[in-house]
C-alpha positions as YAML, in Angstrom:
chain: A
units: angstrom
residues:
- id: 1
  name: MET
  ca: [-29.47, -14.42, 12.64]
- id: 2
  name: ASN
  ca: [-30.81, -17.04, 10.65]
- id: 3
  name: VAL
  ca: [-31.24, -16.02, 6.52]
- id: 4
  name: SER
  ca: [-33.10, -18.28, 3.87]
- id: 5
  name: ARG
  ca: [-31.29, -19.27, 1.32]
- id: 6
  name: ALA
  ca: [-33.45, -17.99, -1.10]
- id: 7
  name: HIS
  ca: [-32.39, -14.84, 0.36]
- id: 8
  name: LEU
  ca: [-28.59, -15.79, 0.30]
- id: 9
  name: ALA
  ca: [-28.98, -16.72, -3.34]
- id: 10
  name: ARG
  ca: [-30.87, -13.14, -4.59]
- id: 11
  name: TYR
  ca: [-28.50, -10.77, -2.44]
- id: 12
  name: PHE
  ca: [-24.93, -12.49, -3.85]
- id: 13
  name: LEU
  ca: [-27.04, -13.08, -7.18]
- id: 14
  name: ARG
  ca: [-27.29, -8.99, -7.04]
- id: 15
  name: LEU
  ca: [-24.14, -8.60, -5.85]
- id: 16
  name: GLY
  ca: [-21.91, -10.21, -8.39]
- id: 17
  name: LEU
  ca: [-24.55, -8.04, -10.77]
- id: 18
  name: ILE
  ca: [-23.46, -4.95, -9.43]
- id: 19
  name: GLY
  ca: [-19.91, -5.42, -7.86]
- id: 20
  name: PHE
  ca: [-17.98, -3.51, -10.59]
- id: 21
  name: GLY
  ca: [-14.20, -2.27, -8.59]
- id: 22
  name: GLY
  ca: [-12.68, -5.39, -7.32]
- id: 23
  name: PRO
  ca: [-12.56, -6.86, -3.67]
- id: 24
  name: PRO
  ca: [-12.17, -3.83, -1.93]
- id: 25
  name: ALA
  ca: [-15.16, -2.49, -3.86]
- id: 26
  name: HIS
  ca: [-17.80, -5.95, -3.06]
- id: 27
  name: ILE
  ca: [-16.21, -5.84, 0.60]
- id: 28
  name: ALA
  ca: [-17.36, -1.79, 0.96]
- id: 29
  name: ILE
  ca: [-20.61, -2.87, -0.24]
- id: 30
  name: MET
  ca: [-21.79, -6.19, 1.73]
- id: 31
  name: ARG
  ca: [-20.32, -4.15, 4.79]
- id: 32
  name: ALA
  ca: [-22.57, -1.33, 4.20]
- id: 33
  name: ASP
  ca: [-25.74, -3.93, 3.45]
- id: 34
  name: LEU
  ca: [-25.36, -6.92, 5.52]
- id: 35
  name: VAL
  ca: [-23.93, -4.85, 8.20]
- id: 36
  name: GLU
  ca: [-25.34, -1.77, 8.12]
- id: 37
  name: ARG
  ca: [-28.58, -2.06, 6.42]
- id: 38
  name: ARG
  ca: [-29.65, -5.42, 6.62]
- id: 39
  name: LYS
  ca: [-28.04, -5.89, 10.29]
- id: 40
  name: TRP
  ca: [-27.32, -9.59, 8.96]
- id: 41
  name: LEU
  ca: [-24.30, -9.52, 10.80]
- id: 42
  name: THR
  ca: [-23.00, -7.42, 13.60]
- id: 43
  name: PRO
  ca: [-19.50, -5.34, 13.05]
- id: 44
  name: GLN
  ca: [-17.84, -7.68, 14.77]
- id: 45
  name: GLN
  ca: [-18.61, -10.66, 12.41]
- id: 46
  name: PHE
  ca: [-17.66, -9.37, 9.77]
- id: 47
  name: GLU
  ca: [-14.53, -7.96, 10.48]
- id: 48
  name: SER
  ca: [-14.02, -11.55, 11.98]
- id: 49
  name: ASP
  ca: [-14.76, -13.01, 8.63]
- id: 50
  name: LEU
  ca: [-12.90, -10.44, 6.35]
- id: 51
  name: ALA
  ca: [-9.49, -10.99, 8.39]
- id: 52
  name: THR
  ca: [-9.51, -14.67, 8.02]
- id: 53
  name: ALA
  ca: [-9.96, -14.49, 4.26]
- id: 54
  name: ASN
  ca: [-7.06, -11.56, 4.61]
- id: 55
  name: LEU
  ca: [-4.89, -15.06, 5.88]
- id: 56
  name: LEU
  ca: [-5.83, -17.27, 3.23]
- id: 57
  name: PRO
  ca: [-4.99, -17.89, -0.76]
- id: 58
  name: GLY
  ca: [-8.05, -17.43, -3.43]
- id: 59
  name: PRO
  ca: [-10.06, -14.31, -4.24]
- id: 60
  name: THR
  ca: [-11.28, -12.82, -0.93]
- id: 61
  name: SER
  ca: [-13.82, -10.70, -1.83]
- id: 62
  name: THR
  ca: [-15.53, -14.71, -3.08]
- id: 63
  name: GLU
  ca: [-14.33, -16.16, 0.71]
- id: 64
  name: VAL
  ca: [-15.65, -13.24, 2.73]
- id: 65
  name: ALA
  ca: [-19.23, -14.64, 0.77]
- id: 66
  name: ILE
  ca: [-18.86, -18.04, 1.37]
- id: 67
  name: TYR
  ca: [-18.02, -17.30, 5.17]
- id: 68
  name: ILE
  ca: [-20.98, -15.11, 5.90]
- id: 69
  name: GLY
  ca: [-23.20, -17.92, 4.24]
- id: 70
  name: TYR
  ca: [-21.62, -20.28, 5.97]
- id: 71
  name: ARG
  ca: [-22.06, -18.46, 9.31]
- id: 72
  name: LEU
  ca: [-25.75, -17.37, 8.05]
- id: 73
  name: GLY
  ca: [-27.28, -21.18, 6.90]
- id: 74
  name: GLY
  ca: [-24.01, -23.38, 7.00]
- id: 75
  name: VAL
  ca: [-22.62, -25.16, 4.60]
- id: 76
  name: SER
  ca: [-25.28, -25.33, 2.00]
- id: 77
  name: GLY
  ca: [-25.39, -21.48, 2.26]
- id: 78
  name: ALA
  ca: [-21.72, -21.28, 2.14]
- id: 79
  name: ILE
  ca: [-21.95, -23.22, -0.75]
- id: 80
  name: LEU
  ca: [-24.76, -21.20, -2.50]
- id: 81
  name: SER
  ca: [-23.75, -17.80, -1.56]
- id: 82
  name: GLY
  ca: [-20.25, -18.10, -3.44]
- id: 83
  name: ALA
  ca: [-21.92, -19.93, -6.26]
- id: 84
  name: CYS
  ca: [-24.07, -17.29, -6.65]
- id: 85
  name: PHE
  ca: [-21.56, -14.55, -6.42]
- id: 86
  name: ILE
  ca: [-19.22, -16.56, -8.85]
- id: 87
  name: ALA
  ca: [-22.60, -16.73, -11.57]
- id: 88
  name: PRO
  ca: [-22.97, -13.63, -13.27]
- id: 89
  name: THR
  ca: [-19.43, -12.67, -13.86]
- id: 90
  name: LEU
  ca: [-19.11, -16.37, -15.39]
- id: 91
  name: VAL
  ca: [-21.96, -16.16, -18.05]
- id: 92
  name: ILE
  ca: [-20.66, -12.59, -18.65]
- id: 93
  name: MET
  ca: [-16.98, -14.01, -19.03]
- id: 94
  name: LEU
  ca: [-18.22, -16.74, -21.57]
- id: 95
  name: ALA
  ca: [-20.24, -14.46, -23.39]
- id: 96
  name: LEU
  ca: [-17.06, -12.32, -24.09]
- id: 97
  name: ALA
  ca: [-14.80, -15.26, -24.87]
- id: 98
  name: ALA
  ca: [-17.33, -16.60, -27.37]
- id: 99
  name: LEU
  ca: [-17.34, -13.06, -28.97]
- id: 100
  name: TYR
  ca: [-13.66, -12.60, -28.49]
- id: 101
  name: VAL
  ca: [-12.62, -16.01, -30.68]
- id: 102
  name: HIS
  ca: [-16.58, -16.37, -33.25]
- id: 103
  name: LEU
  ca: [-16.30, -12.69, -34.01]
- id: 104
  name: GLY
  ca: [-11.96, -11.90, -33.34]
- id: 105
  name: ALA
  ca: [-11.40, -12.72, -37.50]
- id: 106
  name: VAL
  ca: [-13.79, -10.42, -38.41]
- id: 107
  name: LEU
  ca: [-13.64, -7.49, -35.79]
- id: 108
  name: PRO
  ca: [-11.23, -5.38, -35.44]
- id: 109
  name: LEU
  ca: [-10.56, -6.58, -32.01]
- id: 110
  name: HIS
  ca: [-6.79, -5.26, -31.69]
- id: 111
  name: GLU
  ca: [-7.65, -1.82, -33.04]
- id: 112
  name: VAL
  ca: [-10.47, -1.47, -30.45]
- id: 113
  name: LEU
  ca: [-8.28, -2.46, -27.54]
- id: 114
  name: TYR
  ca: [-5.10, -0.97, -28.37]
- id: 115
  name: GLY
  ca: [-5.98, 1.63, -25.48]
- id: 116
  name: VAL
  ca: [-7.20, -1.10, -22.81]
- id: 117
  name: LYS
  ca: [-4.02, -3.04, -22.23]
- id: 118
  name: PRO
  ca: [-1.71, 0.25, -21.55]
- id: 119
  name: LEU
  ca: [-3.88, 1.63, -19.31]
- id: 120
  name: VAL
  ca: [-4.62, -2.21, -17.93]
- id: 121
  name: LEU
  ca: [-0.82, -2.47, -17.63]
- id: 122
  name: GLY
  ca: [-1.32, 0.66, -15.39]
- id: 123
  name: VAL
  ca: [-3.18, -0.78, -13.25]
- id: 124
  name: VAL
  ca: [-1.55, -3.27, -12.24]
- id: 125
  name: ILE
  ca: [1.77, -2.05, -11.85]
- id: 126
  name: VAL
  ca: [0.01, -0.05, -9.08]
- id: 127
  name: GLY
  ca: [-1.83, -3.31, -7.78]
- id: 128
  name: THR
  ca: [1.87, -4.20, -7.56]
- id: 129
  name: VAL
  ca: [3.25, -1.77, -5.71]
- id: 130
  name: SER
  ca: [0.04, -1.57, -3.25]
- id: 131
  name: LEU
  ca: [1.21, -5.52, -2.87]
- id: 132
  name: GLY
  ca: [4.76, -4.90, -2.48]
- id: 133
  name: GLN
  ca: [4.65, -1.83, 0.27]
- id: 134
  name: PRO
  ca: [3.51, -3.93, 3.35]
- id: 135
  name: VAL
  ca: [6.09, -7.15, 3.08]
- id: 136
  name: LEU
  ca: [9.07, -5.11, 1.77]
- id: 137
  name: ARG
  ca: [10.25, -3.78, 5.34]
- id: 138
  name: SER
  ca: [13.36, -4.71, 6.05]
- id: 139
  name: TRP
  ca: [16.28, -6.32, 4.18]
- id: 140
  name: ARG
  ca: [15.47, -9.56, 4.37]
- id: 141
  name: GLU
  ca: [12.55, -9.05, 2.94]
- id: 142
  name: TRP
  ca: [14.25, -7.10, -0.27]
- id: 143
  name: ALA
  ca: [17.04, -9.91, -0.66]
- id: 144
  name: LEU
  ca: [14.38, -12.30, -0.14]
- id: 145
  name: PHE
  ca: [12.31, -10.65, -3.11]
- id: 146
  name: PHE
  ca: [15.44, -9.98, -5.71]
- id: 147
  name: THR
  ca: [16.48, -14.19, -5.00]
- id: 148
  name: VAL
  ca: [13.36, -15.25, -5.80]
- id: 149
  name: LEU
  ca: [12.90, -12.32, -8.78]
- id: 150
  name: ALA
  ca: [16.77, -14.35, -10.14]
- id: 151
  name: ALA
  ca: [14.96, -17.64, -10.05]
- id: 152
  name: LEU
  ca: [12.33, -16.73, -11.95]
- id: 153
  name: ALA
  ca: [14.07, -15.01, -14.54]
- id: 154
  name: LEU
  ca: [16.71, -17.71, -14.45]
- id: 155
  name: THR
  ca: [15.39, -20.94, -14.35]
- id: 156
  name: SER
  ca: [12.10, -23.13, -15.26]
- id: 157
  name: ALA
  ca: [11.40, -24.37, -11.77]
- id: 158
  name: SER
  ca: [8.03, -24.32, -10.99]
- id: 159
  name: VAL
  ca: [6.17, -21.33, -9.03]
- id: 160
  name: LEU
  ca: [4.63, -22.97, -6.89]
- id: 161
  name: LEU
  ca: [8.00, -24.60, -5.68]
- id: 162
  name: ILE
  ca: [9.52, -21.24, -5.54]
- id: 163
  name: LEU
  ca: [6.79, -19.82, -4.25]
- id: 164
  name: VAL
  ca: [7.03, -22.37, -0.98]
- id: 165
  name: GLY
  ca: [10.77, -21.48, -0.87]
- id: 166
  name: SER
  ca: [10.02, -18.01, -0.72]
- id: 167
  name: GLY
  ca: [8.23, -18.22, 2.40]
- id: 168
  name: LEU
  ca: [10.90, -21.01, 3.37]
- id: 169
  name: GLY
  ca: [13.86, -18.74, 2.50]
- id: 170
  name: LEU
  ca: [12.11, -15.56, 4.90]
- id: 171
  name: LEU
  ca: [12.06, -17.55, 7.82]
- id: 172
  name: ILE
  ca: [15.58, -18.98, 7.83]
- id: 173
  name: LEU
  ca: [16.59, -15.48, 6.58]
- id: 174
  name: SER
  ca: [14.85, -14.18, 10.25]
- id: 175
  name: GLY
  ca: [15.45, -17.38, 12.07]
- id: 176
  name: GLN
  ca: [12.81, -19.00, 12.65]
- id: 177
  name: LEU
  ca: [13.39, -21.97, 10.78]
- id: 178
  name: LYS
  ca: [13.81, -25.03, 12.63]
- id: 179
  name: GLY
  ca: [12.51, -28.06, 10.30]
- id: 180
  name: ARG
  ca: [8.54, -27.03, 10.39]
- id: 181
  name: GLY
  ca: [8.12, -25.69, 7.05]
- id: 182
  name: GLY
  ca: [7.92, -28.43, 5.73]
- id: 183
  name: ALA
  ca: [4.22, -29.03, 5.80]
- id: 184
  name: TRP
  ca: [3.59, -26.01, 3.48]
- id: 185
  name: ALA
  ca: [4.96, -28.41, 0.41]
- id: 186
  name: PHE
  ca: [1.22, -29.75, 0.11]
- id: 187
  name: ALA
  ca: [0.61, -26.13, -1.99]
- id: 188
  name: ALA
  ca: [2.63, -28.33, -4.86]
- id: 189
  name: LEU
  ca: [0.79, -31.17, -4.68]
- id: 190
  name: PRO
  ca: [-1.88, -30.74, -7.51]
- id: 191
  name: ALA
  ca: [0.78, -30.26, -10.34]
- id: 192
  name: ALA
  ca: [1.71, -34.00, -10.12]
- id: 193
  name: ALA
  ca: [-1.76, -34.16, -10.97]
- id: 194
  name: ALA
  ca: [-1.67, -33.19, -14.73]
- id: 195
  name: GLY
  ca: [-0.07, -36.12, -16.41]
- id: 196
  name: GLY
  ca: [-1.98, -37.86, -18.80]
- id: 197
  name: LEU
  ca: [-5.39, -35.54, -18.37]
- id: 198
  name: ASP
  ca: [-6.97, -34.55, -21.36]
- id: 199
  name: LEU
  ca: [-6.84, -30.47, -22.20]
- id: 200
  name: ALA
  ca: [-10.04, -30.07, -19.70]
- id: 201
  name: GLY
  ca: [-8.06, -32.03, -17.36]
- id: 202
  name: GLN
  ca: [-4.83, -30.10, -17.76]
- id: 203
  name: ILE
  ca: [-6.28, -26.82, -17.23]
- id: 204
  name: PHE
  ca: [-7.80, -28.22, -14.37]
- id: 205
  name: ILE
  ca: [-5.44, -28.78, -12.58]
- id: 206
  name: LYS
  ca: [-3.21, -25.70, -13.43]
- id: 207
  name: PHE
  ca: [-5.74, -23.42, -12.56]
- id: 208
  name: LEU
  ca: [-6.58, -26.09, -9.51]
- id: 209
  name: THR
  ca: [-2.53, -24.98, -8.18]
- id: 210
  name: ILE
  ca: [-2.82, -21.77, -8.83]
- id: 211
  name: GLY
  ca: [-5.99, -21.08, -6.61]
- id: 212
  name: VAL
  ca: [-4.18, -23.43, -4.13]
- id: 213
  name: ILE
  ca: [-1.72, -20.51, -3.47]
- id: 214
  name: ALA
  ca: [-3.07, -16.89, -5.11]
- id: 215
  name: TYR
  ca: [-2.08, -15.37, -2.47]
- id: 216
  name: GLY
  ca: [-2.09, -11.55, -2.44]
- id: 217
  name: GLY
  ca: [-5.24, -10.54, -4.25]
- id: 218
  name: GLY
  ca: [-6.86, -10.06, -7.78]
- id: 219
  name: PHE
  ca: [-3.57, -8.39, -9.38]
- id: 220
  name: ALA
  ca: [-1.17, -10.68, -7.88]
- id: 221
  name: LEU
  ca: [-3.29, -13.20, -10.38]
- id: 222
  name: VAL
  ca: [-1.49, -11.75, -12.83]
- id: 223
  name: GLY
  ca: [1.89, -12.81, -12.33]
- id: 224
  name: PHE
  ca: [0.24, -16.56, -12.00]
- id: 225
  name: LEU
  ca: [-1.11, -16.51, -15.35]
- id: 226
  name: GLU
  ca: [1.55, -14.94, -16.97]
- id: 227
  name: ARG
  ca: [4.59, -17.13, -15.66]
- id: 228
  name: GLU
  ca: [2.24, -20.44, -15.58]
- id: 229
  name: ILE
  ca: [-0.29, -19.93, -18.74]
- id: 230
  name: VAL
  ca: [1.61, -17.64, -21.27]
- id: 231
  name: SER
  ca: [5.49, -18.51, -20.05]
- id: 232
  name: GLY
  ca: [4.65, -22.42, -18.65]
- id: 233
  name: THR
  ca: [2.46, -23.95, -21.44]
- id: 234
  name: GLY
  ca: [1.67, -21.32, -23.89]
- id: 235
  name: TRP
  ca: [-1.21, -21.99, -24.19]
- id: 236
  name: LEU
  ca: [-1.82, -18.05, -24.67]
- id: 237
  name: THR
  ca: [0.09, -15.15, -25.56]
- id: 238
  name: ARG
  ca: [0.94, -12.56, -24.06]
- id: 239
  name: GLU
  ca: [-1.70, -9.83, -25.51]
- id: 240
  name: GLN
  ca: [-4.54, -12.24, -25.43]
- id: 241
  name: LEU
  ca: [-3.78, -12.28, -21.63]
- id: 242
  name: LEU
  ca: [-3.48, -8.52, -21.56]
- id: 243
  name: ASP
  ca: [-7.33, -8.61, -23.54]
- id: 244
  name: ALA
  ca: [-8.47, -11.90, -20.53]
- id: 245
  name: ILE
  ca: [-7.02, -9.33, -18.31]
- id: 246
  name: ALA
  ca: [-8.81, -6.12, -19.57]
- id: 247
  name: LEU
  ca: [-12.18, -7.94, -20.52]
- id: 248
  name: SER
  ca: [-12.21, -8.89, -16.94]
- id: 249
  name: GLN
  ca: [-11.99, -5.32, -15.63]
- id: 250
  name: SER
  ca: [-15.05, -4.41, -17.44]
- id: 251
  name: VAL
  ca: [-17.59, -6.88, -15.61]
- id: 252
  name: PRO
  ca: [-18.93, -6.98, -12.66]
- id: 253
  name: GLY
  ca: [-17.95, -9.38, -9.84]
- id: 254
  name: PRO
  ca: [-14.48, -11.48, -8.93]
- id: 255
  name: LEU
  ca: [-11.89, -11.22, -11.50]
- id: 256
  name: PHE
  ca: [-10.43, -14.84, -10.86]
- id: 257
  name: THR
  ca: [-13.50, -15.74, -13.27]
- id: 258
  name: VAL
  ca: [-10.77, -14.22, -15.83]
- id: 259
  name: SER
  ca: [-10.20, -18.48, -15.91]
- id: 260
  name: ALA
  ca: [-12.95, -19.28, -17.92]
- id: 261
  name: PHE
  ca: [-12.31, -16.42, -20.30]
- id: 262
  name: ILE
  ca: [-8.98, -18.43, -20.61]
- id: 263
  name: GLY
  ca: [-10.11, -21.97, -20.33]
- id: 264
  name: TYR
  ca: [-12.91, -20.81, -23.76]
- id: 265
  name: LEU
  ca: [-10.23, -19.68, -25.59]
- id: 266
  name: VAL
  ca: [-7.77, -22.69, -24.38]
- id: 267
  name: GLY
  ca: [-10.47, -25.26, -24.10]
- id: 268
  name: GLY
  ca: [-13.45, -24.73, -24.87]
- id: 269
  name: LEU
  ca: [-16.99, -24.64, -22.95]
- id: 270
  name: PRO
  ca: [-15.31, -27.31, -21.32]
- id: 271
  name: GLY
  ca: [-12.01, -25.91, -20.56]
- id: 272
  name: ALA
  ca: [-13.91, -23.07, -19.29]
- id: 273
  name: LEU
  ca: [-15.99, -25.03, -17.05]
- id: 274
  name: ALA
  ca: [-12.56, -26.70, -15.58]
- id: 275
  name: GLY
  ca: [-11.20, -23.13, -15.03]
- id: 276
  name: VAL
  ca: [-13.83, -21.86, -13.37]
- id: 277
  name: LEU
  ca: [-13.98, -25.42, -11.01]
- id: 278
  name: GLY
  ca: [-10.32, -25.54, -10.92]
- id: 279
  name: ILE
  ca: [-9.50, -22.02, -9.59]
- id: 280
  name: PHE
  ca: [-12.37, -21.78, -7.09]
- id: 281
  name: ALA
  ca: [-12.41, -25.42, -5.69]
- id: 282
  name: PRO
  ca: [-9.82, -24.28, -3.40]
- id: 283
  name: ALA
  ca: [-11.54, -21.06, -2.00]
- id: 284
  name: PHE
  ca: [-14.58, -23.36, -0.97]
- id: 285
  name: VAL
  ca: [-12.94, -26.35, 0.59]
- id: 286
  name: ILE
  ca: [-10.47, -24.22, 3.03]
- id: 287
  name: VAL
  ca: [-12.87, -21.55, 4.03]
- id: 288
  name: LEU
  ca: [-14.98, -24.57, 4.89]
- id: 289
  name: ALA
  ca: [-12.12, -26.90, 6.69]
- id: 290
  name: GLU
  ca: [-10.31, -23.23, 7.90]
- id: 291
  name: ARG
  ca: [-11.26, -23.50, 11.84]
- id: 292
  name: LYS
  ca: [-7.62, -25.42, 12.66]
- id: 293
  name: LEU
  ca: [-5.92, -23.90, 10.16]
- id: 294
  name: THR
  ca: [-6.55, -20.08, 10.78]
- id: 295
  name: ALA
  ca: [-5.64, -20.93, 14.46]
- id: 296
  name: VAL
  ca: [-2.46, -21.70, 12.75]
- id: 297
  name: LEU
  ca: [-2.52, -18.76, 10.56]
- id: 298
  name: ARG
  ca: [-3.27, -16.21, 13.29]
- id: 299
  name: ASP
  ca: [-1.59, -18.39, 16.58]
- id: 300
  name: GLU
  ca: [1.73, -18.64, 15.26]
- id: 301
  name: PRO
  ca: [4.64, -16.56, 14.30]
- id: 302
  name: VAL
  ca: [5.89, -18.82, 11.60]
- id: 303
  name: ALA
  ca: [2.85, -19.55, 9.58]
- id: 304
  name: GLN
  ca: [2.84, -15.63, 9.78]
- id: 305
  name: THR
  ca: [6.35, -15.46, 8.26]
- id: 306
  name: PHE
  ca: [6.41, -17.96, 6.18]
- id: 307
  name: LEU
  ca: [2.99, -16.42, 4.48]
- id: 308
  name: ARG
  ca: [4.72, -12.49, 4.47]
- id: 309
  name: GLY
  ca: [7.40, -14.74, 2.50]
- id: 310
  name: VAL
  ca: [5.29, -16.13, -0.19]
- id: 311
  name: VAL
  ca: [3.71, -12.57, -0.85]
- id: 312
  name: VAL
  ca: [7.32, -11.05, -1.15]
- id: 313
  name: GLY
  ca: [7.86, -13.92, -3.92]
- id: 314
  name: VAL
  ca: [4.21, -13.14, -5.14]
- id: 315
  name: THR
  ca: [5.61, -9.35, -5.42]
- id: 316
  name: ALA
  ca: [8.48, -10.37, -7.55]
- id: 317
  name: MET
  ca: [6.65, -12.99, -9.95]
- id: 318
  name: LEU
  ca: [4.33, -9.79, -10.62]
- id: 319
  name: THR
  ca: [7.07, -7.81, -11.14]
- id: 320
  name: LEU
  ca: [8.79, -9.52, -13.69]
- id: 321
  name: SER
  ca: [5.20, -10.57, -15.51]
- id: 322
  name: VAL
  ca: [4.53, -6.83, -15.64]
- id: 323
  name: ALA
  ca: [8.42, -5.76, -17.42]
- id: 324
  name: SER
  ca: [7.00, -8.87, -19.41]
- id: 325
  name: LEU
  ca: [4.20, -7.69, -20.35]
- id: 326
  name: GLY
  ca: [5.16, -4.31, -20.69]
- id: 327
  name: ASN
  ca: [6.22, -5.59, -24.22]
- id: 328
  name: ALA
  ca: [3.06, -6.28, -25.66]
- id: 329
  name: ALA
  ca: [0.81, -3.79, -24.00]
- id: 330
  name: CYS
  ca: [3.91, -0.33, -25.11]
- id: 331
  name: VAL
  ca: [3.66, -0.65, -28.85]
- id: 332
  name: ASP
  ca: [4.49, 2.37, -29.72]
- id: 333
  name: VAL
  ca: [5.38, 6.52, -28.23]
- id: 334
  name: TRP
  ca: [1.62, 6.34, -27.94]
- id: 335
  name: THR
  ca: [0.66, 3.57, -26.02]
- id: 336
  name: THR
  ca: [3.25, 4.40, -23.39]
- id: 337
  name: LEU
  ca: [2.24, 7.65, -22.98]
- id: 338
  name: LEU
  ca: [-0.74, 5.91, -21.87]
- id: 339
  name: ALA
  ca: [0.48, 3.35, -19.82]
- id: 340
  name: VAL
  ca: [2.82, 6.37, -17.42]
- id: 341
  name: ALA
  ca: [-0.31, 8.92, -17.69]
- id: 342
  name: THR
  ca: [-2.47, 6.07, -15.77]
- id: 343
  name: LEU
  ca: [0.45, 4.58, -13.96]
- id: 344
  name: LEU
  ca: [0.34, 8.40, -12.36]
- id: 345
  name: THR
  ca: [-3.18, 8.79, -12.44]
- id: 346
  name: GLN
  ca: [-3.40, 6.06, -10.26]
- id: 347
  name: LEU
  ca: [-0.68, 6.65, -7.55]
- id: 348
  name: ARG
  ca: [-2.65, 10.40, -7.35]
- id: 349
  name: TRP
  ca: [-6.83, 9.20, -7.02]
- id: 350
  name: ARG
  ca: [-6.89, 5.24, -8.37]
- id: 351
  name: VAL
  ca: [-9.82, 5.23, -10.17]
- id: 352
  name: ALA
  ca: [-11.91, 2.36, -10.46]
- id: 353
  name: PRO
  ca: [-10.39, -0.55, -12.90]
- id: 354
  name: HIS
  ca: [-13.60, -0.57, -14.80]
- id: 355
  name: TRP
  ca: [-13.43, 3.41, -15.29]
- id: 356
  name: ILE
  ca: [-9.73, 3.50, -16.85]
- id: 357
  name: VAL
  ca: [-10.69, -0.04, -18.87]
- id: 358
  name: LEU
  ca: [-13.88, 2.47, -20.58]
- id: 359
  name: ILE
  ca: [-11.16, 4.79, -21.17]
- id: 360
  name: GLY
  ca: [-9.03, 2.41, -23.35]
- id: 361
  name: PHE
  ca: [-12.11, 1.18, -25.32]
- id: 362
  name: ALA
  ca: [-13.46, 4.99, -26.01]
- id: 363
  name: ILE
  ca: [-9.44, 5.26, -26.82]
- id: 364
  name: GLY
  ca: [-9.39, 2.45, -29.49]
- id: 365
  name: LEU
  ca: [-12.43, 2.70, -30.54]
- id: 366
  name: THR
  ca: [-11.67, 6.48, -31.30]
- id: 367
  name: ARG
  ca: [-8.59, 5.51, -33.18]
- id: 368
  name: PHE
  ca: [-10.14, 2.73, -35.11]
- id: 369
  name: ALA
  ca: [-12.84, 6.41, -36.35]
- id: 370
  name: LEU
  ca: [-10.23, 8.17, -37.55]
- id: 371
  name: ALA
  ca: [-8.03, 5.77, -39.28]
...
């Protein structure tokens, strides 16, 4: 079906404004709207685009939007759909970042966010469990998990190299490595380009490397940010990272736009734009050039095993990051109880993250008002 560029733009701008709840909610809304109501796509077309997006690194719901735009409007439709989906959240995150930076000195933000950080930590723990359950199937995956955990904890090696090694490690443990894994080392190449750049350029390269191999969805992004932005560069503290994640959970649209908030904190408006461009660029490039790539990913057992090994590595990284962020979120008995309560609640009912964040804001404001 051929859909006008104006219709694509209006639809994805609207989705970016109302899309609370993360990728599962975004995907459910798109399917209900575009398959069942508007009938722009057949169920088979939508499921094919979703399955392909799930094979690739990066923000899944944004990639689905790009795929739909490509299917309905070619290359220009793909770029327009993806950009319009990202744009509303980008504007909101820039506004929140400016308020955070310029009003933080006069407003008790640390008091307001007191109840948010432990609740967000509980949500991230549940995300870690959900990420690890499908891939930690046998002794091979568990052995790889603990090996990667030790490597991340005891060495300062690039997380990209460790994750590529994790993929190759599962190939070795599965007896599938026969000199065919070296091509995946492309994922480590962007990091080598950062030397000699100004701050905005360094932010762009840092987020580009994350965007290239950010397997595991939005919550996995937390692990990359903690390892690369907090532990790696020292651009943010763990408390600031938790604030960024909390605020990004309170707005609609893709979680990956947290890159704008972080970029702004590190390098102002140029840093924000560099962060967003860096983290989303791989999604557009990979989707528009994916025909041969996804054929390999779908049909080649070696590629499938490699990707499963990468996700095992991401799970280990996120586990370590959760332990590290826990020290920043659980500062007393009450915040520890809040984190545990959120964890138990999410395991039972899976409340949408933005409601969790709003509850956290209410707790922080009430505590501040009664102090």
